[in-house]
C-alpha angles and dihedrals in degrees: 000000000000123000121204115227120132099198099046099094092052090058095046097092092050091049091048092058094046091048092048090051090057091055100048117075113241092224095054104159096202112054092191091057091047091051091049091051091048090054092048092051091049090051091048091049091051089060092062120097116238090256093051091048092049090050093050090047094051095044101041109021097036094030094225121166118247089257093049093048093048091049092048090051093044094237137112121272088245092055090047091050090051091050091048093049094047091046094049091047091054090050092048094049091048091056102037097090092051093047094049091050094056 
């Protein structure tokens, strides 16, 4: 699935930082641990395709329903669900080692 959208890649870095900020607790006691987690999340986000990233952004940052996200991307709900699942799986696998080591 490929979604057309010329300006998406230019906004990716800004989205990455906002998304990472949502995942890291504000009251993190250990700044070094928070920085390590931030780097792991950035690496995990970089493994997403543009379409997976756009799906995650629409669903979780903008809180759009599956139907709304699919419509906005111009794809079927099934295609959007597949992108969401593959994107979330990549994020989970990128963070599993850190989570198990806590």
